[in-house]
PLY file of the C-alpha trace (Angstrom):
ply
format ascii 1.0
element vertex 387
property float x
property float y
property float z
element edge 386
property int vertex1
property int vertex2
end_header
87.85 114.97 93.09
91.01 116.57 94.48
94.33 116.19 92.73
97.82 117.71 92.64
99.42 119.57 89.73
103.21 119.88 89.61
104.58 122.82 87.62
108.29 122.15 86.86
108.68 124.90 84.28
111.93 125.94 86.02
113.08 122.38 86.59
112.77 119.69 89.23
115.03 118.12 91.83
114.29 115.91 94.80
114.69 118.66 97.38
112.48 121.04 95.37
109.69 118.46 95.12
109.84 117.62 98.83
109.96 121.30 99.83
106.98 122.13 97.62
104.90 119.30 99.09
105.78 120.41 102.62
104.84 123.99 101.73
101.51 122.69 100.47
100.82 121.18 103.88
102.28 117.68 103.84
102.78 116.00 107.22
106.21 117.20 108.40
106.43 114.83 111.33
105.67 111.81 109.11
108.33 112.94 106.63
110.90 113.47 109.38
110.24 110.00 110.80
110.46 108.38 107.37
113.92 109.81 106.62
115.33 109.80 110.15
117.69 106.88 109.46
119.60 108.86 106.82
118.75 112.52 107.38
117.97 115.22 109.89
115.96 117.67 107.80
116.30 121.43 108.18
113.38 123.33 106.62
113.60 127.08 106.03
111.55 129.83 104.47
113.34 131.55 101.61
112.67 133.31 98.30
113.85 133.14 94.73
113.68 136.42 92.79
111.15 137.71 95.29
108.91 134.63 95.20
108.49 133.01 98.65
109.22 129.29 98.92
110.45 126.60 101.29
113.93 125.14 101.05
115.45 122.23 102.90
118.78 120.69 103.76
119.11 116.97 104.35
122.35 117.32 106.39
123.75 114.05 105.07
127.18 112.85 104.06
128.48 111.51 100.75
127.85 107.79 100.18
127.61 105.51 97.14
125.20 102.60 97.31
123.75 99.79 95.22
120.03 99.40 94.68
120.03 96.54 97.18
121.54 98.85 99.83
118.88 101.46 99.14
116.03 98.94 99.29
117.25 97.74 102.69
117.23 101.31 104.01
113.73 101.89 102.64
112.43 98.62 104.14
113.77 99.59 107.56
112.38 103.13 107.45
109.56 104.35 109.70
107.22 104.93 106.78
103.97 103.45 105.46
104.03 100.39 103.25
102.55 102.45 100.39
105.27 105.10 100.71
107.99 102.45 100.74
106.55 100.76 97.65
106.32 104.10 95.84
109.92 104.98 96.77
111.16 101.61 95.51
109.46 102.18 92.15
111.18 105.56 91.89
114.61 104.00 92.47
113.80 101.18 90.06
113.28 103.82 87.36
116.69 105.29 88.19
118.30 101.83 88.22
116.83 100.96 84.82
118.11 104.24 83.35
121.61 103.78 84.83
121.83 100.24 83.46
120.88 101.47 80.00
123.37 104.34 80.09
126.26 102.22 81.41
125.31 99.07 79.46
125.65 97.03 82.64
123.43 95.31 85.18
125.93 95.98 87.98
125.82 99.72 88.61
126.55 101.74 91.72
124.53 104.86 92.27
126.66 107.95 92.77
124.82 111.25 93.25
121.43 109.50 93.26
122.62 106.85 95.71
123.71 109.30 98.38
121.75 109.61 101.59
120.35 112.98 100.54
118.74 111.38 97.46
117.26 108.61 99.62
115.85 111.27 101.94
114.45 113.25 98.99
112.75 110.21 97.45
111.35 108.60 100.60
110.45 111.99 102.03
108.66 113.07 98.84
106.71 109.81 98.63
105.65 110.12 102.27
104.72 113.77 101.78
102.67 113.07 98.66
100.68 110.30 100.30
100.02 112.39 103.41
98.17 114.86 101.16
95.96 112.01 99.91
95.60 113.13 96.29
93.28 111.14 94.08
95.46 111.92 91.05
98.65 113.72 90.02
99.27 115.80 86.91
102.70 117.03 85.78
102.97 120.04 83.48
105.78 120.28 80.86
109.16 119.77 82.54
112.14 122.04 81.76
115.51 120.31 81.73
117.78 123.20 80.65
120.72 122.95 78.25
124.52 123.06 78.18
126.83 120.86 80.25
127.25 119.73 83.85
130.07 118.24 85.89
129.45 115.07 87.89
131.35 112.01 89.14
131.72 110.80 85.55
133.15 114.12 84.32
131.57 116.68 82.02
128.16 115.57 80.73
125.50 117.08 78.46
122.28 118.55 79.81
119.99 116.76 80.31
122.24 114.18 81.93
122.12 110.78 80.19
120.28 109.13 83.09
117.76 111.99 83.27
117.09 111.75 79.53
116.66 107.99 79.77
114.15 108.31 82.62
112.13 110.94 80.78
112.20 109.00 77.51
109.94 106.32 78.98
107.92 108.57 81.28
105.23 109.95 78.99
105.90 113.44 80.41
106.18 116.46 78.15
109.73 117.86 78.21
111.11 121.32 77.37
114.78 121.34 76.31
116.43 124.75 76.30
115.27 127.94 77.94
117.78 128.36 80.73
121.37 127.18 80.80
122.46 124.48 83.24
120.93 121.35 84.72
117.35 122.19 85.69
116.17 118.62 86.18
118.04 115.91 88.08
117.55 112.15 87.70
115.88 112.07 91.11
113.46 114.84 90.15
112.67 113.15 86.82
112.08 109.77 88.45
109.83 111.18 91.19
107.58 113.11 88.81
107.48 110.22 86.34
106.39 107.75 89.00
103.87 110.13 90.59
102.18 110.74 87.24
102.19 107.03 86.34
100.87 105.86 89.72
98.10 108.45 90.03
96.98 109.45 86.50
94.84 112.59 86.34
92.06 113.46 83.89
92.38 116.44 81.59
90.37 119.58 82.22
90.18 122.66 84.37
89.71 122.77 88.11
89.46 125.05 91.13
92.72 126.08 92.80
92.51 125.28 96.52
96.11 125.72 97.74
99.69 125.95 96.51
103.21 125.28 97.70
106.62 126.22 96.31
109.93 124.49 96.81
113.25 126.23 96.15
116.38 124.67 94.73
119.79 125.29 96.27
120.99 127.63 93.51
119.70 131.18 93.14
120.23 132.24 89.50
119.28 135.72 88.41
117.62 134.84 85.09
114.79 132.71 86.49
113.28 131.75 89.88
114.69 128.36 90.84
111.41 127.00 92.22
108.97 124.19 91.65
105.29 124.81 92.33
102.64 122.27 93.27
98.93 123.04 93.37
96.05 121.31 95.13
93.13 121.34 92.72
89.50 120.31 92.80
88.03 118.96 89.61
86.05 121.60 87.79
83.98 118.91 86.13
80.29 119.07 86.91
77.23 117.34 85.56
77.47 119.38 82.36
80.89 117.96 81.44
81.29 114.37 80.32
83.90 112.15 78.68
83.03 109.80 75.84
85.24 106.70 75.63
85.32 104.62 72.46
87.10 101.55 71.15
86.63 99.33 68.07
86.61 95.54 68.43
86.19 92.75 65.87
87.06 89.55 67.71
84.65 89.40 70.67
81.46 87.38 71.07
78.12 88.95 71.82
78.11 87.42 75.29
81.40 89.10 76.19
80.21 92.44 74.80
77.00 92.25 76.85
78.95 91.43 80.01
81.33 94.32 79.26
78.42 96.79 79.15
77.07 95.40 82.40
80.41 95.76 84.17
80.93 99.28 82.85
77.52 100.37 84.13
78.14 98.71 87.50
81.50 100.56 87.69
79.86 103.97 87.35
79.41 104.68 83.63
76.53 107.04 82.89
75.70 105.16 79.70
77.21 102.44 77.53
76.29 101.21 74.06
77.48 98.97 71.22
77.22 99.99 67.57
77.72 97.52 64.66
80.51 98.48 62.24
82.00 97.37 58.96
85.73 97.60 59.57
88.74 97.38 57.25
88.85 94.45 54.82
85.09 94.14 55.23
85.29 92.61 58.70
82.25 92.90 60.94
83.01 94.66 64.20
81.56 96.82 66.94
82.11 100.27 68.37
81.88 100.23 72.18
80.96 103.68 73.49
80.95 104.71 77.16
79.68 107.99 78.61
81.17 108.86 81.99
82.17 111.68 84.30
85.72 113.00 83.71
86.95 111.84 87.11
85.95 108.26 86.18
87.48 108.38 82.71
90.88 106.80 83.39
89.46 104.03 85.58
86.72 103.10 83.10
89.10 103.26 80.13
91.30 100.67 81.86
88.25 98.52 82.59
87.12 98.80 78.96
90.56 97.76 77.71
90.74 94.80 80.08
87.28 93.50 79.26
87.61 93.84 75.47
91.34 93.21 75.05
91.60 96.51 73.16
95.05 98.08 72.84
93.73 101.64 72.91
90.74 103.67 74.06
89.84 107.07 72.61
88.63 109.76 74.99
86.73 112.86 73.89
85.60 115.53 76.39
82.13 116.87 75.65
79.63 119.33 77.04
76.23 117.89 77.79
73.37 120.28 77.20
70.50 119.71 79.62
67.46 120.60 77.56
64.85 118.95 79.74
64.10 119.14 83.42
63.50 115.71 84.89
61.44 114.53 87.85
60.44 111.10 89.09
56.94 110.65 90.58
55.09 107.66 91.97
52.00 106.51 90.08
49.29 104.06 91.22
47.33 101.66 89.00
44.95 98.73 89.43
45.86 95.57 87.50
43.72 92.44 87.77
42.03 93.84 90.86
45.23 94.60 92.75
46.82 98.01 93.43
50.44 98.53 92.35
52.81 101.51 92.43
55.65 102.37 90.05
57.99 105.28 89.44
57.33 107.39 86.35
59.89 109.82 84.94
58.47 113.20 83.86
60.42 115.39 81.42
59.56 119.03 80.78
60.81 122.03 78.80
59.91 125.54 79.98
57.54 124.03 82.53
55.56 121.94 80.02
55.73 118.15 80.44
56.25 116.37 77.12
57.24 112.86 78.25
56.14 110.43 80.95
57.89 107.05 81.06
57.42 104.29 83.62
60.57 102.76 85.11
61.26 99.43 83.40
62.45 97.61 86.53
59.22 98.51 88.35
57.14 97.40 85.36
58.98 94.07 85.13
58.49 93.40 88.84
54.75 94.11 88.61
54.36 92.06 85.41
55.93 89.03 87.09
53.48 89.28 90.00
50.37 90.23 88.02
50.91 87.71 85.23
50.68 90.25 82.39
53.17 91.53 79.84
55.72 94.19 80.74
54.50 96.22 77.77
50.94 96.28 79.12
52.11 97.30 82.60
54.22 100.09 81.13
51.28 101.35 79.04
48.87 101.29 82.00
51.16 103.31 84.28
52.03 105.86 81.61
48.34 106.36 80.76
47.63 106.79 84.48
50.41 109.39 84.73
49.03 111.38 81.79
45.46 111.23 83.12
46.53 112.47 86.58
48.54 115.48 85.39
0 1
1 2
2 3
3 4
4 5
5 6
6 7
7 8
8 9
9 10
10 11
11 12
12 13
13 14
14 15
15 16
16 17
17 18
18 19
19 20
20 21
21 22
22 23
23 24
24 25
25 26
26 27
27 28
28 29
29 30
30 31
31 32
32 33
33 34
34 35
35 36
36 37
37 38
38 39
39 40
40 41
41 42
42 43
43 44
44 45
45 46
46 47
47 48
48 49
49 50
50 51
51 52
52 53
53 54
54 55
55 56
56 57
57 58
58 59
59 60
60 61
61 62
62 63
63 64
64 65
65 66
66 67
67 68
68 69
69 70
70 71
71 72
72 73
73 74
74 75
75 76
76 77
77 78
78 79
79 80
80 81
81 82
82 83
83 84
84 85
85 86
86 87
87 88
88 89
89 90
90 91
91 92
92 93
93 94
94 95
95 96
96 97
97 98
98 99
99 100
100 101
101 102
102 103
103 104
104 105
105 106
106 107
107 108
108 109
109 110
110 111
111 112
112 113
113 114
114 115
115 116
116 117
117 118
118 119
119 120
120 121
121 122
122 123
123 124
124 125
125 126
126 127
127 128
128 129
129 130
130 131
131 132
132 133
133 134
134 135
135 136
136 137
137 138
138 139
139 140
140 141
141 142
142 143
143 144
144 145
145 146
146 147
147 148
148 149
149 150
150 151
151 152
152 153
153 154
154 155
155 156
156 157
157 158
158 159
159 160
160 161
161 162
162 163
163 164
164 165
165 166
166 167
167 168
168 169
169 170
170 171
171 172
172 173
173 174
174 175
175 176
176 177
177 178
178 179
179 180
180 181
181 182
182 183
183 184
184 185
185 186
186 187
187 188
188 189
189 190
190 191
191 192
192 193
193 194
194 195
195 196
196 197
197 198
198 199
199 200
200 201
201 202
202 203
203 204
204 205
205 206
206 207
207 208
208 209
209 210
210 211
211 212
212 213
213 214
214 215
215 216
216 217
217 218
218 219
219 220
220 221
221 222
222 223
223 224
224 225
225 226
226 227
227 228
228 229
229 230
230 231
231 232
232 233
233 234
234 235
235 236
236 237
237 238
238 239
239 240
240 241
241 242
242 243
243 244
244 245
245 246
246 247
247 248
248 249
249 250
250 251
251 252
252 253
253 254
254 255
255 256
256 257
257 258
258 259
259 260
260 261
261 262
262 263
263 264
264 265
265 266
266 267
267 268
268 269
269 270
270 271
271 272
272 273
273 274
274 275
275 276
276 277
277 278
278 279
279 280
280 281
281 282
282 283
283 284
284 285
285 286
286 287
287 288
288 289
289 290
290 291
291 292
292 293
293 294
294 295
295 296
296 297
297 298
298 299
299 300
300 301
301 302
302 303
303 304
304 305
305 306
306 307
307 308
308 309
309 310
310 311
311 312
312 313
313 314
314 315
315 316
316 317
317 318
318 319
319 320
320 321
321 322
322 323
323 324
324 325
325 326
326 327
327 328
328 329
329 330
330 331
331 332
332 333
333 334
334 335
335 336
336 337
337 338
338 339
339 340
340 341
341 342
342 343
343 344
344 345
345 346
346 347
347 348
348 349
349 350
350 351
351 352
352 353
353 354
354 355
355 356
356 357
357 358
358 359
359 360
360 361
361 362
362 363
363 364
364 365
365 366
366 367
367 368
368 369
369 370
370 371
371 372
372 373
373 374
374 375
375 376
376 377
377 378
378 379
379 380
380 381
381 382
382 383
383 384
384 385
385 386
């Protein structure tokens, strides 16, 4: 599984995010087409405190727009439907924050409604999707401290709209560190929406590539850059996630169907354990074993099927004690020859378990007119005798 990791430890703005994605290898021609109605991008190589990065200029004028104006521009853009939908969700986050800050449902965007912000958002969404990440992770985001001057006058850092966006984002935020506005509302909204739309599992991974985007300022106390990394999940067959949730209001039929759907969706194992819950209520613990890259998807499925409000996730290391091999065994039952798969398990080269596959045994039992238990016994005895 390949995913992107954004590192905004020195802040985040729309131009920094777009520049970083382009530096990582995003499709420049697709980005240029997407923003062509409002911007003619200029992309340059630069550095911040000796660290190489890309910077860009949108070459746009100053305009103030409503959300409806922005949506019309996005709808008319030469961009994919998915990029347009993602960009609209970003601006909806900004709109919601502005309405909360101004206590009004009739707000005009100022800095974030200018053509350069539209170019940053639509360009970043197009760039992200051109890289085709399966997930996006955002590391702790620095917002700075102090004050800033904008169209509304002198404001605290983080700006009220930025703080409002981050409050509902679920992102980890660092306040302090370096003076000034390190994170803009556009940067906060982009990273918040990316992380929400493409949630990433926890854990380490292999670093495949990186890109850095530079902000317009060049302070001397920190490099004004945002980094983005293309990663490949480091999870292998030795690393698993265990998902759990407690339920006390579901019938046995629903629980059985839930296990079936979880297994069909890729779970490695699923089980139900009876519990005595608070106030003496009878309940069940639903436990799912899965690969880390499937964890988020299966947790959502588990919540939907059970109605649970929360799913616990615990990473674990699976120790492979036994070597496993499947072999075909042959047996005669009621004068007819049948074959079935038998799993052999060994430690240090010595086989200690031979078990016939249940599905094969059931199929043969239906045809031969004998019990599944007898078929299973016959094939396992045959496997032991032929070792």
